[in-house]
N, CA, C and O atoms as a DFTB+ gen file, in Angstrom:
560 C
 N C O
     1  1       0.832      -1.173       0.000
     2  2       0.000       0.000       0.000
     3  2       0.880       1.242       0.000
     4  3       1.788       1.379       0.820
     5  1       0.596       2.137      -0.929
     6  2       1.358       3.360      -1.031
     7  2       0.733       4.420      -0.134
     8  3      -0.487       4.571      -0.085
     9  1       1.599       5.157       0.579
    10  2       1.143       6.242       1.432
    11  2       1.240       7.528       0.617
    12  3       2.300       7.840       0.075
    13  1       0.159       8.261       0.530
    14  2       0.202       9.508      -0.234
    15  2       1.318      10.419       0.286
    16  3       1.555      10.488       1.492
    17  1       1.996      11.110      -0.619
    18  2       3.109      11.988      -0.287
    19  2       2.691      13.090       0.688
    20  3       3.446      13.450       1.591
    21  1       1.502      13.613       0.500
    22  2       1.016      14.668       1.384
    23  2       0.889      14.167       2.820
    24  3       1.272      14.864       3.759
    25  1       0.354      12.967       2.989
    26  2       0.208      12.396       4.319
    27  2       1.572      12.142       4.959
    28  3       1.764      12.417       6.143
    29  1       2.513      11.620       4.181
    30  2       3.856      11.359       4.675
    31  2       4.543      12.668       5.058
    32  3       5.191      12.748       6.102
    33  1       4.405      13.686       4.220
    34  2       5.010      14.995       4.502
    35  2       4.440      15.593       5.772
    36  3       5.182      16.111       6.606
    37  1       3.132      15.524       5.925
    38  2       2.526      16.102       7.126
    39  2       2.951      15.335       8.369
    40  3       3.093      15.926       9.439
    41  1       3.156      14.028       8.244
    42  2       3.621      13.235       9.385
    43  2       5.030      13.637       9.781
    44  3       5.339      13.743      10.967
    45  1       5.880      13.858       8.799
    46  2       7.251      14.276       9.076
    47  2       7.257      15.671       9.704
    48  3       7.966      15.921      10.679
    49  1       6.464      16.566       9.136
    50  2       6.381      17.912       9.685
    51  2       5.879      17.872      11.123
    52  3       6.409      18.572      11.984
    53  1       4.864      17.060      11.387
    54  2       4.336      16.921      12.741
    55  2       5.413      16.416      13.699
    56  3       5.528      16.912      14.819
    57  1       6.196      15.441      13.269
    58  2       7.263      14.880      14.107
    59  2       8.326      15.941      14.406
    60  3       8.806      16.037      15.535
    61  1       8.692      16.736      13.394
    62  2       9.697      17.782      13.585
    63  2       9.180      18.830      14.556
    64  3       9.899      19.227      15.474
    65  1       7.947      19.286      14.371
    66  2       7.383      20.288      15.268
    67  2       7.231      19.747      16.681
    68  3       7.409      20.490      17.647
    69  1       6.906      18.472      16.820
    70  2       6.810      17.876      18.152
    71  2       8.170      17.885      18.830
    72  3       8.274      18.173      20.023
    73  1       9.211      17.571      18.070
    74  2      10.564      17.580      18.609
    75  2      10.964      19.002      18.995
    76  3      11.519      19.219      20.071
    77  1      10.687      19.961      18.129
    78  2      11.006      21.357      18.430
    79  2      10.258      21.832      19.663
    80  3      10.819      22.542      20.497
    81  1       9.013      21.450      19.781
    82  2       8.224      21.850      20.941
    83  2       8.842      21.300      22.220
    84  3       8.861      21.979      23.246
    85  1       9.339      20.090      22.159
    86  2       9.963      19.486      23.325
    87  2      11.213      20.257      23.723
    88  3      11.444      20.495      24.909
    89  1      12.021      20.649      22.743
    90  2      13.254      21.373      23.023
    91  2      12.940      22.747      23.599
    92  3      13.548      23.153      24.588
    93  1      12.003      23.464      22.996
    94  2      11.709      24.814      23.459
    95  2      10.912      24.819      24.756
    96  3      10.818      25.856      25.412
    97  1      10.339      23.690      25.136
    98  2       9.565      23.645      26.367
    99  2      10.447      23.904      27.588
   100  3       9.938      24.247      28.655
   101  1      11.771      23.742      27.441
   102  2      12.688      24.004      28.548
   103  2      12.910      25.498      28.739
   104  3      13.350      25.930      29.805
   105  1      12.611      26.283      27.723
   106  2      12.788      27.729      27.795
   107  2      11.569      28.397      28.379
   108  3      10.720      27.760      29.002
   109  1      11.500      29.705      28.163
   110  2      10.384      30.497      28.667
   111  2       9.694      31.171      27.496
   112  3      10.345      31.837      26.691
   113  1       8.379      31.004      27.394
   114  2       7.600      31.654      26.352
   115  2       7.299      33.072      26.817
   116  3       6.513      33.280      27.742
   117  1       7.937      34.053      26.163
   118  2       7.759      35.449      26.548
   119  2       6.621      36.115      25.789
   120  3       6.358      37.302      25.979
   121  1       5.948      35.362      24.934
   122  2       4.845      35.902      24.146
   123  2       5.346      36.500      22.843
   124  3       6.539      36.758      22.686
   125  1       4.438      36.716      21.922
   126  2       4.792      37.307      20.636
   127  2       5.716      36.437      19.810
   128  3       6.429      36.939      18.941
   129  1       5.714      35.142      20.071
   130  2       6.565      34.231      19.315
   131  2       7.989      34.132      19.840
   132  3       8.820      33.470      19.219
   133  1       8.294      34.764      20.958
   134  2       9.635      34.726      21.525
   135  2       9.694      33.659      22.607
   136  3       8.985      33.732      23.611
   137  1      10.555      32.662      22.389
   138  2      10.763      31.595      23.362
   139  2      12.257      31.505      23.620
   140  3      13.035      31.314      22.685
   141  1      12.665      31.639      24.865
   142  2      14.088      31.584      25.200
   143  2      14.581      30.143      25.182
   144  3      13.784      29.206      25.218
   145  1      15.869      29.976      25.126
   146  2      16.450      28.632      25.135
   147  2      16.598      28.078      26.545
   148  3      16.677      26.864      26.736
   149  1      16.635      28.965      27.527
   150  2      16.755      28.537      28.918
   151  2      15.575      29.080      29.716
   152  3      14.855      29.965      29.254
   153  1      15.391      28.557      30.882
   154  2      14.286      28.986      31.740
   155  2      14.642      30.309      32.403
   156  3      15.498      30.352      33.286
   157  1      14.000      31.369      31.988
   158  2      14.209      32.696      32.579
   159  2      12.893      33.237      33.131
   160  3      12.707      34.448      33.251
   161  1      11.998      32.336      33.459
   162  2      10.677      32.753      33.929
   163  2      10.762      33.625      35.182
   164  3      10.005      34.585      35.326
   165  1      11.687      33.290      36.090
   166  2      11.802      34.086      37.322
   167  2      12.219      35.521      37.005
   168  3      11.810      36.444      37.710
   169  1      13.019      35.728      35.964
   170  2      13.384      37.089      35.575
   171  2      12.207      37.782      34.902
   172  3      11.958      38.962      35.147
   173  1      11.479      37.055      34.053
   174  2      10.306      37.628      33.402
   175  2       9.246      37.997      34.439
   176  3       8.522      38.978      34.269
   177  1       9.156      37.212      35.507
   178  2       8.165      37.480      36.553
   179  2       8.477      38.746      37.352
   180  3       7.618      39.242      38.080
   181  1       9.697      39.272      37.224
   182  2      10.010      40.534      37.887
   183  2       9.125      41.660      37.363
   184  3       8.860      42.627      38.077
   185  1       8.667      41.536      36.116
   186  2       7.772      42.566      35.575
   187  2       6.462      42.612      36.353
   188  3       5.828      43.663      36.444
   189  1       6.057      41.473      36.914
   190  2       4.855      41.451      37.745
   191  2       5.090      42.231      39.039
   192  3       4.186      42.891      39.551
   193  1       6.314      42.145      39.559
   194  2       6.650      42.946      40.738
   195  2       6.615      44.433      40.400
   196  3       6.110      45.235      41.186
   197  1       7.146      44.804      39.241
   198  2       7.122      46.207      38.819
   199  2       5.686      46.691      38.697
   200  3       5.352      47.792      39.135
   201  1       4.835      45.856      38.096
   202  2       3.415      46.208      37.975
   203  2       2.779      46.426      39.348
   204  3       2.064      47.405      39.561
   205  1       3.046      45.511      40.268
   206  2       2.449      45.609      41.600
   207  2       2.994      46.811      42.378
   208  3       2.267      47.433      43.151
   209  1       4.261      47.131      42.175
   210  2       4.839      48.307      42.815
   211  2       4.162      49.560      42.289
   212  3       3.775      50.430      43.068
   213  1       4.017      49.658      40.976
   214  2       3.364      50.824      40.370
   215  2       1.931      50.987      40.884
   216  3       1.482      52.102      41.152
   217  1       1.227      49.879      41.017
   218  2      -0.151      49.942      41.494
   219  2      -0.233      50.294      42.978
   220  3      -1.241      50.837      43.431
   221  1       0.813      49.991      43.730
   222  2       0.807      50.236      45.175
   223  2       1.326      51.617      45.556
   224  3       1.047      52.097      46.654
   225  1       2.079      52.263      44.665
   226  2       2.634      53.590      44.979
   227  2       1.482      54.570      45.164
   228  3       0.531      54.599      44.384
   229  1       1.594      55.354      46.196
   230  2       0.590      56.378      46.447
   231  2      -0.612      55.898      47.236
   232  3      -1.552      56.664      47.447
   233  1      -0.604      54.641      47.681
   234  2      -1.723      54.138      48.465
   235  2      -1.550      54.438      49.946
   236  3      -2.414      54.127      50.766
   237  1      -0.403      55.055      50.276
   238  2      -0.179      55.445      51.663
   239  2       0.424      54.357      52.526
   240  3       0.751      54.607      53.686
   241  1       0.580      53.166      51.997
   242  2       1.161      52.075      52.775
   243  2       2.594      51.816      52.388
   244  3       3.192      52.569      51.619
   245  1       3.131      50.764      52.916
   246  2       4.510      50.394      52.618
   247  2       4.578      49.187      51.685
   248  3       5.624      48.552      51.552
   249  1       3.465      48.881      51.049
   250  2       3.393      47.693      50.190
   251  2       4.400      47.751      49.051
   252  3       5.075      46.760      48.774
   253  1       4.511      48.899      48.384
   254  2       5.411      49.021      47.236
   255  2       6.860      48.787      47.650
   256  3       7.590      48.063      46.973
   257  1       7.275      49.392      48.748
   258  2       8.647      49.218      49.223
   259  2       8.888      47.777      49.653
   260  3       9.971      47.236      49.427
   261  1       7.904      47.160      50.262
   262  2       8.030      45.760      50.688
   263  2       8.230      44.848      49.471
   264  3       9.055      43.935      49.515
   265  1       7.488      45.083      48.392
   266  2       7.640      44.278      47.176
   267  2       9.033      44.467      46.598
   268  3       9.664      43.499      46.172
   269  1       9.521      45.706      46.577
   270  2      10.860      45.996      46.050
   271  2      11.937      45.287      46.871
   272  3      12.871      44.715      46.310
   273  1      11.809      45.322      48.178
   274  2      12.836      44.759      49.057
   275  2      12.735      43.246      49.242
   276  3      13.756      42.572      49.382
   277  1      11.509      42.705      49.243
   278  2      11.324      41.293      49.571
   279  2      10.868      40.426      48.395
   280  3      10.959      39.200      48.454
   281  1      10.378      41.065      47.328
   282  2       9.865      40.313      46.192
   283  2       8.435      39.854      46.439
   284  3       7.940      39.868      47.566
   285  1       7.788      39.446      45.352
   286  2       6.408      38.971      45.483
   287  2       6.089      37.862      44.488
   288  3       5.531      36.836      44.876
   289  1       6.428      38.044      43.223
   290  2       5.987      37.125      42.171
   291  2       7.072      36.244      41.565
   292  3       6.759      35.263      40.892
   293  1       8.314      36.568      41.785
   294  2       9.401      35.907      41.075
   295  2      10.135      34.916      41.965
   296  3      10.898      35.298      42.852
   297  1       9.890      33.643      41.711
   298  2      10.513      32.595      42.524
   299  2      11.707      32.031      41.767
   300  3      11.546      31.331      40.768
   301  1      12.927      32.345      42.258
   302  2      14.160      31.873      41.611
   303  2      14.355      30.388      41.886
   304  3      14.669      29.615      40.981
   305  1      14.169      30.004      43.123
   306  2      14.189      28.605      43.536
   307  2      12.948      28.407      44.390
   308  3      12.373      29.372      44.894
   309  1      12.541      27.175      44.551
   310  2      11.348      26.914      45.356
   311  2      11.558      27.478      46.757
   312  3      12.497      27.110      47.462
   313  1      10.666      28.374      47.138
   314  2      10.730      28.973      48.467
   315  2      11.579      30.226      48.576
   316  3      11.607      30.849      49.637
   317  1      12.278      30.619      47.504
   318  2      13.139      31.791      47.530
   319  2      12.725      32.766      46.450
   320  3      12.778      32.447      45.262
   321  1      12.312      33.959      46.859
   322  2      11.897      34.978      45.902
   323  2      13.100      35.774      45.411
   324  3      14.015      36.076      46.177
   325  1      13.084      36.105      44.133
   326  2      14.097      36.987      43.552
   327  2      13.564      38.397      43.688
   328  3      12.415      38.666      43.338
   329  1      14.379      39.289      44.189
   330  2      13.917      40.637      44.517
   331  2      14.497      41.664      43.555
   332  3      15.648      41.549      43.134
   333  1      13.700      42.663      43.209
   334  2      14.197      43.756      42.381
   335  2      15.371      44.453      43.044
   336  3      16.301      44.882      42.362
   337  1      15.343      44.570      44.353
   338  2      16.438      45.235      45.062
   339  2      17.760      44.497      44.858
   340  3      18.824      45.111      44.936
   341  1      17.707      43.185      44.599
   342  2      18.932      42.423      44.338
   343  2      19.661      42.953      43.107
   344  3      20.891      42.944      43.059
   345  1      18.910      43.410      42.118
   346  2      19.528      43.893      40.888
   347  2      20.377      45.132      41.134
   348  3      21.423      45.296      40.506
   349  1      19.953      45.994      42.025
   350  2      20.698      47.228      42.277
   351  2      21.756      47.067      43.366
   352  3      22.787      47.738      43.325
   353  1      21.519      46.205      44.322
   354  2      22.487      46.080      45.416
   355  2      23.630      45.121      45.092
   356  3      24.722      45.277      45.639
   357  1      23.415      44.135      44.223
   358  2      24.498      43.213      43.873
   359  2      25.660      43.959      43.243
   360  3      26.817      43.692      43.569
   361  1      25.366      44.896      42.339
   362  2      26.431      45.670      41.711
   363  2      27.148      46.540      42.723
   364  3      28.374      46.651      42.686
   365  1      26.407      47.156      43.622
   366  2      27.002      48.048      44.614
   367  2      27.877      47.297      45.609
   368  3      28.827      47.870      46.144
   369  1      27.579      46.034      45.866
   370  2      28.335      45.253      46.845
   371  2      29.574      44.587      46.264
   372  3      30.435      44.124      47.012
   373  1      29.674      44.533      44.941
   374  2      30.844      43.933      44.295
   375  2      31.991      44.932      44.228
   376  3      31.758      46.140      44.221
   377  1      33.231      44.441      44.180
   378  2      34.370      45.348      44.009
   379  2      34.250      46.109      42.677
   380  3      33.700      45.596      41.702
   381  1      34.771      47.328      42.660
   382  2      34.671      48.163      41.472
   383  2      35.356      47.503      40.272
   384  3      34.988      47.767      39.128
   385  1      36.339      46.655      40.525
   386  2      37.057      45.975      39.442
   387  2      36.169      44.974      38.703
   388  3      36.508      44.556      37.595
   389  1      35.041      44.582      39.296
   390  2      34.121      43.635      38.672
   391  2      32.915      44.317      38.038
   392  3      32.001      43.645      37.560
   393  1      32.909      45.649      38.031
   394  2      31.763      46.388      37.501
   395  2      31.697      46.269      35.981
   396  3      32.723      46.186      35.306
   397  1      30.490      46.264      35.465
   398  2      30.286      46.205      34.017
   399  2      30.543      47.587      33.413
   400  3      30.463      48.592      34.119
   401  1      30.849      47.646      32.123
   402  2      31.094      48.957      31.489
   403  2      29.911      49.918      31.637
   404  3      30.117      51.105      31.892
   405  1      28.697      49.435      31.486
   406  2      27.527      50.298      31.629
   407  2      27.407      50.877      33.029
   408  3      27.101      52.057      33.202
   409  1      27.648      50.043      34.015
   410  2      27.589      50.482      35.413
   411  2      28.699      51.493      35.690
   412  3      28.463      52.500      36.358
   413  1      29.920      51.232      35.178
   414  2      31.034      52.167      35.348
   415  2      30.732      53.514      34.702
   416  3      31.109      54.562      35.226
   417  1      30.053      53.478      33.567
   418  2      29.691      54.712      32.876
   419  2      28.820      55.594      33.774
   420  3      29.036      56.802      33.863
   421  1      27.844      54.988      34.433
   422  2      26.982      55.744      35.344
   423  2      27.769      56.261      36.549
   424  3      27.599      57.408      36.963
   425  1      28.624      55.413      37.103
   426  2      29.430      55.838      38.251
   427  2      30.360      56.979      37.862
   428  3      30.548      57.916      38.639
   429  1      30.939      56.912      36.680
   430  2      31.833      57.954      36.168
   431  2      31.109      59.304      36.113
   432  3      31.661      60.323      36.528
   433  1      29.886      59.309      35.606
   434  2      29.106      60.539      35.548
   435  2      28.721      61.041      36.926
   436  3      28.796      62.240      37.195
   437  1      28.307      60.128      37.809
   438  2      27.903      60.519      39.163
   439  2      29.082      61.031      39.988
   440  3      28.899      61.840      40.898
   441  1      30.283      60.567      39.674
   442  2      31.482      60.971      40.421
   443  2      32.127      62.217      39.816
   444  3      33.267      62.542      40.147
   445  1      31.424      62.903      38.950
   446  2      31.962      64.133      38.368
   447  2      33.038      63.879      37.321
   448  3      33.979      64.660      37.180
   449  1      32.890      62.795      36.600
   450  2      33.788      62.403      35.503
   451  2      35.226      62.179      35.984
   452  3      36.190      62.582      35.333
   453  1      35.333      61.540      37.116
   454  2      36.654      61.182      37.631
   455  2      36.840      59.674      37.530
   456  3      35.869      58.918      37.497
   457  1      38.087      59.249      37.483
   458  2      38.381      57.815      37.459
   459  2      38.923      57.347      38.807
   460  3      39.387      56.213      38.925
   461  1      38.870      58.202      39.820
   462  2      39.313      57.846      41.158
   463  2      38.414      56.729      41.695
   464  3      37.198      56.894      41.789
   465  1      39.018      55.600      42.044
   466  2      38.240      54.428      42.487
   467  2      37.411      54.713      43.730
   468  3      36.303      54.191      43.856
   469  1      37.914      55.521      44.644
   470  2      37.146      55.858      45.851
   471  2      35.907      56.661      45.511
   472  3      34.833      56.433      46.067
   473  1      36.067      57.614      44.584
   474  2      34.918      58.418      44.159
   475  2      33.885      57.543      43.444
   476  3      32.683      57.673      43.673
   477  1      34.367      56.657      42.579
   478  2      33.454      55.767      41.848
   479  2      32.710      54.856      42.819
   480  3      31.494      54.694      42.715
   481  1      33.429      54.269      43.751
   482  2      32.814      53.346      44.724
   483  2      31.810      54.048      45.616
   484  3      30.837      53.435      46.055
   485  1      32.031      55.324      45.889
   486  2      31.140      56.079      46.759
   487  2      29.736      56.242      46.200
   488  3      28.805      56.552      46.942
   489  1      29.578      56.036      44.904
   490  2      28.265      56.178      44.272
   491  2      27.648      54.826      43.911
   492  3      26.667      54.772      43.169
   493  1      28.210      53.746      44.428
   494  2      27.766      52.408      44.060
   495  2      26.305      52.105      44.333
   496  3      25.694      51.308      43.621
   497  1      25.745      52.724      45.344
   498  2      24.358      52.437      45.702
   499  2      23.346      53.345      45.031
   500  3      22.202      53.433      45.476
   501  1      23.756      54.030      43.954
   502  2      22.854      55.016      43.352
   503  2      21.535      54.410      42.876
   504  3      20.482      55.021      43.064
   505  1      21.567      53.238      42.273
   506  2      20.341      52.650      41.722
   507  2      19.352      52.318      42.839
   508  3      18.166      52.635      42.745
   509  1      19.848      51.684      43.883
   510  2      18.988      51.336      45.012
   511  2      18.434      52.603      45.672
   512  3      17.247      52.667      45.992
   513  1      19.284      53.599      45.873
   514  2      18.841      54.856      46.495
   515  2      17.787      55.550      45.646
   516  3      16.805      56.073      46.172
   517  1      17.988      55.554      44.339
   518  2      17.054      56.226      43.438
   519  2      15.676      55.551      43.467
   520  3      14.651      56.223      43.584
   521  1      15.664      54.223      43.359
   522  2      14.393      53.490      43.331
   523  2      13.672      53.624      44.669
   524  3      12.467      53.877      44.703
   525  1      14.394      53.459      45.757
   526  2      13.767      53.588      47.085
   527  2      13.169      54.980      47.267
   528  3      12.062      55.123      47.786
   529  1      13.902      55.997      46.841
   530  2      13.422      57.372      46.968
   531  2      12.150      57.581      46.139
   532  3      11.196      58.207      46.601
   533  1      12.147      57.057      44.926
   534  2      10.965      57.200      44.065
   535  2       9.741      56.518      44.671
   536  3       8.634      57.054      44.619
   537  1       9.947      55.338      45.244
   538  2       8.834      54.609      45.865
   539  2       8.349      55.359      47.102
   540  3       7.144      55.524      47.295
   541  1       9.279      55.813      47.937
   542  2       8.902      56.485      49.184
   543  2       8.216      57.827      48.925
   544  3       7.337      58.236      49.684
   545  1       8.623      58.514      47.845
   546  2       7.999      59.805      47.518
   547  2       6.683      59.634      46.759
   548  3       5.920      60.585      46.590
   549  1       6.434      58.418      46.311
   550  2       5.175      58.144      45.634
   551  2       5.132      58.529      44.191
   552  3       4.067      58.845      43.662
   553  1       6.293      58.508      43.528
   554  2       6.289      58.826      42.096
   555  2       6.789      57.627      41.301
   556  3       7.963      57.266      41.386
   557  1       5.901      57.013      40.530
   558  2       6.306      55.816      39.766
   559  2       7.265      56.154      38.649
   560  3       7.698      55.264      37.916
């Protein structure tokens, strides 16, 4: 019995797409046809924290600051939340020799365009200070 070429082709295509689906299932579907190769869902979930912070600012409570400092939606490991504050404080706590070029660029400007390591290090907490101030003042 001969199998029609169309049926055979569709079977092969189905098998290939099934295999591709299995491979991409390990990644994170970010929507719009974008699927990462690795699981970055906990990083994508940080946007939910940003949303909740924006919605909580100006309500008169400390909810927004609590979400920034403690996290809410992004679970890096089971039982451990990834916090937005980690993004700003990790850079500030590392030695200046390990800073990324983008981070050094900001420190250079904040230090009055000096390359003095003490001056650069003195501004290391700028991101955390800026975000905390914005949340506390109630301006998203």
